[in-house]
C-alpha positions as CSV (number, residue, x, y, z in Angstrom):
1,X,-39.8,20.0,8.8
2,X,-37.1,19.4,6.2
3,X,-37.4,16.4,3.9
4,X,-36.2,17.1,0.9
5,X,-32.1,17.9,0.5
6,X,-33.1,20.5,-2.2
7,X,-34.9,22.8,0.9
8,X,-31.3,24.1,1.5
9,X,-31.2,25.3,-2.6
10,X,-34.4,26.4,-2.5
11,X,-33.3,28.7,0.4
12,X,-30.1,29.7,-0.6
13,X,-31.1,30.8,-4.0
14,X,-32.9,33.5,-2.4
15,X,-30.4,34.7,-0.2
16,X,-26.8,34.8,-2.6
17,X,-28.2,33.9,-6.0
18,X,-25.2,35.4,-7.8
19,X,-22.8,33.8,-5.7
20,X,-20.6,31.1,-7.3
21,X,-21.7,28.1,-5.9
22,X,-19.4,25.1,-8.0
23,X,-16.6,25.8,-10.2
24,X,-13.8,23.9,-11.5
25,X,-11.8,26.9,-12.0
26,X,-12.8,27.6,-15.4
27,X,-16.6,26.9,-15.7
28,X,-18.5,28.6,-12.6
29,X,-22.3,28.2,-11.7
30,X,-24.0,30.6,-9.5
31,X,-26.7,29.4,-6.9
32,X,-29.3,30.9,-9.7
33,X,-27.9,29.0,-12.4
34,X,-27.7,26.0,-10.5
35,X,-31.4,26.6,-9.5
36,X,-32.9,26.9,-12.7
37,X,-30.9,24.6,-14.6
38,X,-32.1,21.6,-12.0
39,X,-35.7,22.8,-12.4
40,X,-35.1,22.6,-16.3
41,X,-34.0,19.1,-15.8
42,X,-36.6,18.0,-13.2
43,X,-39.3,19.7,-15.5
44,X,-37.8,17.4,-18.9
45,X,-38.2,14.0,-16.8
46,X,-41.3,14.9,-15.8
47,X,-42.5,15.5,-19.2
48,X,-40.8,11.9,-19.9
49,X,-42.8,10.4,-17.4
50,X,-39.7,9.6,-15.2
51,X,-40.5,9.5,-11.6
52,X,-39.0,7.5,-9.1
53,X,-36.6,6.0,-11.1
54,X,-33.0,5.8,-10.9
55,X,-31.6,8.1,-14.1
56,X,-27.8,7.6,-14.9
57,X,-25.6,10.4,-14.9
58,X,-22.8,9.8,-17.5
59,X,-20.7,13.1,-17.6
60,X,-17.3,14.7,-17.0
61,X,-16.5,16.1,-13.6
62,X,-17.8,19.7,-14.1
63,X,-20.5,22.0,-12.2
64,X,-23.1,20.9,-14.9
65,X,-22.9,17.5,-13.5
66,X,-23.9,18.7,-10.0
67,X,-26.6,20.7,-11.6
68,X,-27.6,17.5,-13.3
69,X,-27.5,15.4,-9.6
70,X,-30.1,18.2,-8.6
71,X,-32.2,18.4,-11.4
72,X,-32.8,14.3,-11.2
73,X,-33.8,15.0,-7.5
74,X,-36.0,17.8,-8.5
75,X,-38.1,15.4,-11.1
76,X,-38.7,13.4,-8.1
77,X,-35.9,10.5,-9.1
78,X,-32.7,9.7,-8.0
79,X,-29.2,9.8,-9.7
80,X,-26.7,7.2,-10.3
81,X,-23.1,8.7,-11.2
82,X,-21.0,6.7,-13.3
83,X,-17.7,8.0,-15.0
84,X,-15.6,7.3,-18.2
85,X,-12.7,6.3,-16.1
86,X,-14.4,3.2,-14.7
87,X,-14.1,0.1,-16.6
88,X,-16.4,-0.7,-19.5
89,X,-17.4,-4.1,-17.8
90,X,-17.8,-2.2,-14.5
91,X,-20.4,0.3,-16.3
92,X,-22.2,-2.6,-17.9
93,X,-23.2,-4.1,-14.9
94,X,-24.0,-1.2,-13.4
95,X,-26.3,0.1,-16.3
96,X,-27.8,-3.9,-16.0
97,X,-28.9,-3.3,-12.3
98,X,-30.3,0.0,-12.0
99,X,-32.1,-0.3,-15.8
100,X,-32.3,3.5,-16.2
101,X,-34.7,4.7,-18.7
102,X,-32.5,7.9,-19.1
103,X,-28.5,8.1,-19.8
104,X,-27.7,11.9,-19.2
105,X,-24.5,12.7,-21.4
106,X,-22.5,15.4,-22.0
107,X,-20.6,16.1,-25.5
108,X,-17.4,14.3,-24.2
109,X,-19.2,10.9,-23.1
110,X,-22.3,10.9,-25.4
111,X,-20.6,8.5,-27.9
112,X,-19.2,6.1,-25.1
113,X,-22.8,5.7,-24.0
114,X,-23.9,4.8,-27.2
115,X,-21.6,1.4,-27.2
116,X,-23.2,0.0,-23.7
117,X,-26.1,-2.6,-24.4
118,X,-29.1,-0.7,-23.0
119,X,-31.2,0.3,-26.0
120,X,-34.2,0.7,-23.7
121,X,-32.4,3.7,-22.1
122,X,-32.9,7.2,-23.7
123,X,-29.3,8.6,-24.1
124,X,-30.2,12.7,-23.5
125,X,-27.5,15.5,-24.0
126,X,-27.1,17.7,-20.7
127,X,-26.9,21.1,-23.1
128,X,-29.9,20.0,-24.9
129,X,-32.3,19.9,-21.7
130,X,-30.7,22.5,-19.4
131,X,-32.7,25.1,-20.8
132,X,-36.0,23.4,-20.8
133,X,-39.1,25.4,-20.0
134,X,-39.7,25.1,-16.5
135,X,-43.4,23.7,-15.4
136,X,-43.5,24.9,-11.9
137,X,-46.9,23.4,-11.1
138,X,-45.4,19.8,-11.7
139,X,-42.4,20.3,-9.4
140,X,-44.5,21.7,-7.1
141,X,-46.6,18.8,-7.1
142,X,-43.5,16.2,-7.1
143,X,-42.2,18.1,-4.2
144,X,-45.5,18.0,-2.4
145,X,-45.5,14.1,-2.6
146,X,-42.1,14.0,-1.7
147,X,-41.0,12.2,2.1
148,X,-37.8,12.0,3.6
149,X,-37.2,8.2,3.0
150,X,-37.2,8.7,-0.6
151,X,-34.1,7.7,-2.6
152,X,-31.7,10.4,-3.7
153,X,-28.7,8.2,-5.4
154,X,-27.4,5.2,-5.9
155,X,-23.2,4.7,-5.6
156,X,-21.5,1.6,-6.0
157,X,-18.7,0.2,-4.3
158,X,-17.0,-2.7,-4.9
159,X,-18.2,-6.3,-4.3
160,X,-16.3,-9.1,-2.8
161,X,-17.8,-11.2,-5.7
162,X,-16.8,-9.0,-8.5
163,X,-20.4,-7.6,-8.7
164,X,-20.5,-3.9,-7.8
165,X,-23.2,-3.3,-5.3
166,X,-25.4,-0.2,-5.6
167,X,-25.7,1.8,-2.1
168,X,-29.1,3.9,-2.0
169,X,-29.7,6.4,0.3
170,X,-32.2,8.4,1.0
171,X,-33.1,12.1,2.1
172,X,-33.3,11.5,5.9
173,X,-29.8,9.7,5.9
174,X,-28.3,12.6,3.9
175,X,-29.8,15.8,5.6
176,X,-29.1,14.1,9.1
177,X,-25.3,13.5,7.9
178,X,-25.1,17.1,6.6
179,X,-26.1,18.8,9.8
180,X,-24.2,16.8,11.7
181,X,-21.0,16.9,9.8
182,X,-21.3,20.8,9.2
183,X,-21.5,21.3,12.9
184,X,-18.5,19.2,13.8
185,X,-16.3,20.6,11.1
186,X,-18.1,24.1,11.4
187,X,-19.2,24.9,7.9
188,X,-20.4,28.4,7.3
189,X,-21.1,30.9,4.4
190,X,-17.2,31.7,4.0
191,X,-16.2,28.0,3.5
192,X,-14.4,27.4,0.2
193,X,-14.2,23.9,-0.3
194,X,-11.8,22.0,-2.5
195,X,-13.3,18.6,-3.5
196,X,-10.9,15.8,-4.2
197,X,-13.3,12.8,-4.4
198,X,-14.6,11.7,-7.8
199,X,-18.7,12.8,-8.2
200,X,-19.1,8.8,-8.2
201,X,-18.5,8.8,-4.7
202,X,-20.3,9.3,-1.9
203,X,-17.3,11.3,-0.3
204,X,-18.6,14.4,-2.3
205,X,-21.5,14.6,0.1
206,X,-19.2,16.6,2.4
207,X,-18.8,19.4,0.1
208,X,-22.0,19.2,-2.6
209,X,-24.8,19.9,-0.3
210,X,-23.0,21.9,2.6
211,X,-22.4,24.2,-0.2
212,X,-26.1,24.4,-0.6
213,X,-27.0,24.8,3.2
214,X,-24.6,27.9,3.6
215,X,-24.2,29.6,0.3
216,X,-20.6,28.4,0.5
217,X,-18.4,27.4,-2.8
218,X,-16.9,24.3,-4.0
219,X,-14.0,23.8,-6.1
220,X,-14.1,20.5,-8.1
221,X,-10.1,20.3,-8.2
222,X,-8.8,18.6,-11.7
223,X,-7.7,15.1,-10.9
224,X,-4.0,15.4,-12.7
225,X,-3.2,18.1,-10.0
226,X,-3.3,15.2,-7.1
227,X,-0.4,13.9,-8.9
228,X,1.5,17.5,-9.1
229,X,1.9,18.5,-5.5
230,X,3.3,22.1,-5.7
231,X,0.6,22.8,-8.8
232,X,-1.9,21.4,-6.4
233,X,-0.9,23.5,-3.5
234,X,-0.8,26.5,-6.2
235,X,-4.5,25.9,-7.0
236,X,-5.4,26.0,-3.5
237,X,-4.0,29.0,-3.0
238,X,-5.2,30.9,-5.9
239,X,-8.9,30.1,-5.4
240,X,-8.4,31.0,-1.6
241,X,-9.5,27.1,-0.5
242,X,-9.9,27.2,3.1
243,X,-11.6,24.0,3.5
244,X,-10.5,20.2,2.3
245,X,-11.7,16.9,3.2
246,X,-9.8,14.5,1.5
247,X,-8.3,10.7,1.5
248,X,-5.2,10.1,3.3
249,X,-3.3,9.3,0.3
250,X,-4.2,12.5,-1.3
251,X,-2.7,14.5,1.5
252,X,0.5,12.2,2.0
253,X,1.0,13.1,-1.9
254,X,1.5,16.8,-0.9
255,X,3.6,16.3,2.3
256,X,5.8,13.1,1.2
257,X,7.3,14.6,-1.6
258,X,8.9,18.1,0.1
259,X,5.6,20.4,-1.1
260,X,5.7,22.7,1.6
261,X,9.8,23.7,1.2
262,X,8.2,25.2,-2.0
263,X,5.0,26.4,-1.4
264,X,2.3,26.4,1.3
265,X,-1.2,26.3,1.6
266,X,-2.0,30.2,2.7
267,X,-5.5,29.8,3.4
268,X,-6.2,26.4,4.4
269,X,-8.0,26.3,7.9
270,X,-9.9,23.1,8.1
271,X,-8.5,19.7,7.1
272,X,-10.8,16.6,7.6
273,X,-9.1,13.5,6.3
274,X,-10.4,9.6,6.2
275,X,-10.7,6.1,4.6
276,X,-7.2,5.2,5.5
277,X,-4.5,5.1,8.4
278,X,-2.6,8.7,8.3
279,X,1.0,7.7,9.0
280,X,2.1,9.9,11.9
281,X,5.2,10.8,10.0
282,X,3.2,12.7,7.6
283,X,0.6,13.9,9.6
284,X,3.4,15.8,11.5
285,X,4.7,17.6,8.2
286,X,1.0,18.7,8.1
287,X,1.0,20.0,11.2
288,X,4.3,21.6,11.5
289,X,3.2,23.4,8.2
290,X,-0.2,24.7,9.4
291,X,0.0,24.9,13.2
292,X,-3.1,27.1,13.3
293,X,-5.4,24.6,11.1
294,X,-8.0,22.2,12.7
295,X,-7.3,18.6,12.0
296,X,-10.6,15.8,12.2
297,X,-9.9,12.1,11.5
298,X,-13.2,10.9,9.9
299,X,-14.6,7.4,9.6
300,X,-17.4,5.6,7.9
301,X,-18.6,3.6,5.3
302,X,-21.0,4.3,2.4
303,X,-23.6,2.2,3.7
304,X,-23.7,4.4,6.7
305,X,-24.3,7.8,4.3
306,X,-20.9,9.1,4.6
307,X,-18.7,9.4,7.7
308,X,-20.2,8.2,11.1
309,X,-17.4,9.0,13.5
310,X,-14.7,11.6,14.2
311,X,-11.8,12.6,16.4
312,X,-10.5,16.2,16.6
313,X,-6.6,16.3,16.7
314,X,-5.5,18.2,19.7
315,X,-2.6,16.3,21.2
316,X,1.0,15.0,19.9
317,X,1.2,11.4,18.7
318,X,4.2,8.9,19.0
319,X,5.2,7.5,15.9
320,X,4.1,4.1,16.8
321,X,0.4,5.5,17.9
322,X,-2.6,6.0,15.6
323,X,-5.0,8.5,15.3
324,X,-8.4,7.5,17.1
325,X,-11.5,7.5,14.7
326,X,-13.0,8.8,18.0
327,X,-16.8,9.1,18.8
328,X,-19.9,8.8,17.0
329,X,-21.6,11.9,15.1
330,X,-24.9,12.7,17.2
331,X,-27.9,10.5,16.3
332,X,-25.9,7.6,15.8
333,X,-24.4,5.0,17.8
334,X,-21.5,2.6,17.0
335,X,-21.6,-0.9,18.7
336,X,-18.3,-3.3,18.6
337,X,-19.8,-6.8,18.5
338,X,-17.9,-10.1,19.0
339,X,-18.3,-13.0,16.5
340,X,-21.0,-14.2,18.9
341,X,-23.0,-11.1,18.5
342,X,-22.5,-9.9,21.9
343,X,-21.2,-6.3,23.0
344,X,-17.1,-6.1,23.3
345,X,-16.0,-5.6,26.6
346,X,-13.7,-2.7,27.2
347,X,-10.4,-3.0,25.2
348,X,-11.6,-6.0,23.5
349,X,-11.7,-5.9,19.8
350,X,-15.0,-6.3,17.9
351,X,-16.8,-5.7,14.5
352,X,-18.0,-2.1,14.0
353,X,-21.4,-1.8,13.5
354,X,-23.7,1.3,13.3
355,X,-27.2,2.1,14.0
356,X,-29.2,5.0,13.5
357,X,-30.7,7.4,11.0
358,X,-27.5,7.3,8.6
359,X,-28.0,3.9,7.6
360,X,-28.9,3.8,3.7
361,X,-31.4,1.4,2.5
362,X,-29.4,-1.1,1.3
363,X,-28.3,-2.6,-1.9
364,X,-30.3,-1.6,-5.0
365,X,-32.0,-4.6,-6.5
366,X,-29.9,-6.8,-4.3
367,X,-32.1,-8.3,-1.5
368,X,-29.4,-11.0,-0.6
369,X,-26.3,-9.0,-0.1
370,X,-28.6,-6.3,1.9
371,X,-30.0,-8.7,4.4
372,X,-26.2,-10.0,5.0
373,X,-25.2,-6.7,5.8
374,X,-28.0,-5.1,7.2
375,X,-29.3,-6.7,10.2
376,X,-31.2,-6.9,13.4
377,X,-29.5,-5.5,15.8
378,X,-28.5,-8.8,18.4
379,X,-28.5,-6.7,21.3
380,X,-32.4,-5.8,20.9
381,X,-34.8,-8.8,20.5
382,X,-37.6,-6.5,21.5
383,X,-38.8,-4.6,18.5
384,X,-37.2,-4.5,14.7
385,X,-34.0,-2.5,14.5
386,X,-31.6,-2.9,11.8
387,X,-27.7,-2.0,12.1
388,X,-25.3,-2.1,9.7
389,X,-22.3,-4.7,9.9
390,X,-19.0,-2.7,8.7
391,X,-16.5,-5.5,8.2
392,X,-13.8,-3.6,10.1
393,X,-13.0,-4.3,13.6
394,X,-12.3,-1.7,16.4
395,X,-11.8,-1.4,20.2
396,X,-12.1,1.2,22.8
397,X,-9.1,2.8,24.1
398,X,-8.2,4.0,27.8
399,X,-9.5,7.0,27.2
400,X,-12.9,5.9,25.5
401,X,-12.3,6.4,22.1
402,X,-12.6,4.3,19.4
403,X,-9.7,2.9,17.4
404,X,-9.7,1.1,13.9
405,X,-7.8,-1.8,14.2
406,X,-8.1,-3.6,10.7
407,X,-10.4,-4.7,7.6
408,X,-12.0,-8.2,8.9
409,X,-10.0,-9.2,5.5
410,X,-7.2,-7.5,6.0
411,X,-6.0,-10.1,9.0
412,X,-4.1,-12.7,7.6
413,X,-2.9,-16.0,9.2
414,X,1.0,-16.3,8.4
415,X,3.2,-19.3,9.8
416,X,0.5,-19.9,12.4
417,X,0.4,-16.2,13.4
418,X,-2.7,-13.8,12.9
419,X,-0.9,-10.7,11.8
420,X,-2.4,-7.2,10.8
421,X,-0.6,-6.1,7.4
422,X,-1.6,-2.6,8.8
423,X,0.9,-2.7,11.6
424,X,3.9,-3.8,9.2
425,X,2.8,-0.6,7.0
426,X,3.0,1.2,10.3
427,X,6.5,0.5,11.1
428,X,7.5,1.1,7.3
429,X,6.3,4.4,7.3
430,X,8.2,5.3,10.4
431,X,11.4,4.6,8.5
432,X,13.4,7.6,7.2
433,X,13.2,8.0,3.7
434,X,9.9,6.0,3.2
435,X,7.1,8.5,1.5
436,X,4.4,5.4,1.7
437,X,4.5,1.7,1.8
438,X,1.5,-0.9,1.4
439,X,1.3,-4.7,2.3
440,X,-0.8,-7.5,0.4
441,X,-0.9,-10.9,1.0
442,X,-0.3,-13.4,-1.9
443,X,-2.9,-16.3,-0.1
444,X,-1.7,-19.2,-2.9
445,X,1.9,-18.3,-1.9
446,X,1.2,-17.9,1.6
447,X,3.6,-14.8,1.3
448,X,3.7,-11.2,2.5
449,X,4.4,-8.7,0.0
450,X,5.6,-5.1,1.0
451,X,5.5,-2.6,-1.8
452,X,7.1,1.1,-0.9
453,X,7.9,4.7,-2.7
454,X,11.0,5.9,-0.8
455,X,15.0,6.9,-1.2
456,X,15.8,3.6,0.6
457,X,17.1,0.4,-0.8
458,X,15.1,-2.7,-0.5
459,X,18.1,-4.4,1.4
460,X,18.2,-1.4,3.8
461,X,14.6,-1.4,4.3
462,X,14.6,-5.2,5.2
463,X,17.2,-4.9,7.8
464,X,15.7,-1.7,9.4
465,X,12.3,-3.7,9.5
466,X,14.0,-6.8,11.3
467,X,15.2,-4.5,14.3
468,X,11.1,-3.5,14.1
469,X,8.9,-6.7,13.9
470,X,9.2,-10.1,14.7
471,X,10.3,-12.7,12.4
472,X,7.2,-14.1,11.4
473,X,5.6,-10.3,10.5
474,X,8.7,-9.7,7.8
475,X,7.6,-9.3,4.5
476,X,8.8,-12.2,2.2
477,X,9.2,-9.9,-0.7
478,X,10.1,-6.2,-0.9
479,X,9.3,-4.1,-3.9
480,X,10.2,-0.7,-4.6
481,X,8.1,1.3,-6.7
482,X,8.5,4.6,-8.5
483,X,5.1,5.6,-7.8
484,X,2.6,3.9,-5.8
485,X,-1.0,2.8,-7.4
486,X,-4.2,4.7,-6.6
487,X,-7.8,4.1,-7.1
488,X,-10.3,6.6,-8.6
489,X,-10.9,7.9,-4.9
490,X,-7.3,8.4,-4.0
491,X,-6.7,5.3,-2.1
492,X,-4.2,2.9,-2.3
493,X,-5.1,0.6,-5.0
494,X,-4.1,-2.8,-3.2
495,X,-5.9,-5.1,-5.9
496,X,-3.3,-3.4,-8.7
497,X,-0.5,-4.0,-6.1
498,X,-2.0,-8.0,-5.7
499,X,-1.6,-8.0,-9.6
500,X,1.7,-6.7,-10.2
């Protein structure tokens, strides 16, 4: 029985010790090097008496950071990734929450780490411990005592109160996720991943652990390339990357600016996307450029360990349509619940709730918010059974496919009407000359504000929308931007837009 994610590494290092596992195009680590360095780090933590504790990883995105994650797990601990691109106040809140005995840094981050107020945390350089003498006996005992509900990581998401929430996942949920995702997307030993997500988001699970499972290779694509679409595609070709699992904004950044007229991805055959609605106009550009590739829409919250639903795109979509999020992965179920806690009827909207092995352990050191989101299944009163309330609204279409409708907090009441801001965005994105668009709602002034990037003027855009939208849905203000702000994970940054 597999009860530890490191079983993947222990197996593959015997089969493909000298194959490149992780690379950023400059620095590369083989499976042997990942294995040895992770065991050295685990041995160091054991000697320090750090066991079943959160260990902060504050490093630049690199193969060394990945090996640090595995080293912490090898030592019987769980990793907490942070990054210098996070605001300092957010980093301090995370450090105060987890109270890690060790902060693992590299030479680029060590001085920054010293500026934070965690005097009880020992700051350690990765280079100083990656060759620590390995204590095989200690590591074997740690492995023997491990169970599959032990935590593996804590990743922090935004909280509505301004306090970040630390989602703690365990080996069981991660293993289940990797096994199901790998089968759905048909990963194998020839897969070459192009990682887009920062390593302090759970989105990177899609590449890091299947690489261990199959002996594949992951390239950690430099973040700056996602603002230079032609150079990004050239990077994909240079490293023969054939599989990407990106947020929609990263894909539209490529398609919206005519990149495929200059260069096309020569090796891509598997494209998965998620986290946002893919504008059909942009999706068609990708599909025309890569007619033989598979495209899969993924959906899922961090609290459900990565993605939990998928839809393989195999038909054409009209511009007004949305691509379904399909059906749940095996070994998990999606419940659509009304506000009264009852099952939604066919076609009726309900909150998307998840049950099954994929549920994480909850929010670290935050029992109140855990209890609010991870609740007893209201459809089952016979025994304890937790479900996770996503806060997303969905419905089942005529084909039996799950459709994402909106976030609960993305619905507004305007001029007496309930409005989905996403519906406005869909109509804007269908217009010629629009590259990307986002709507926000100014609650204080009661105004809908539309931000967009494109070649169409603001007055021309407003006139075009009057033909497509009812009067009460028309934006009160339209703002043309040179470029759209994005979060670190590549999504449109709606908080930044509200602050413009």
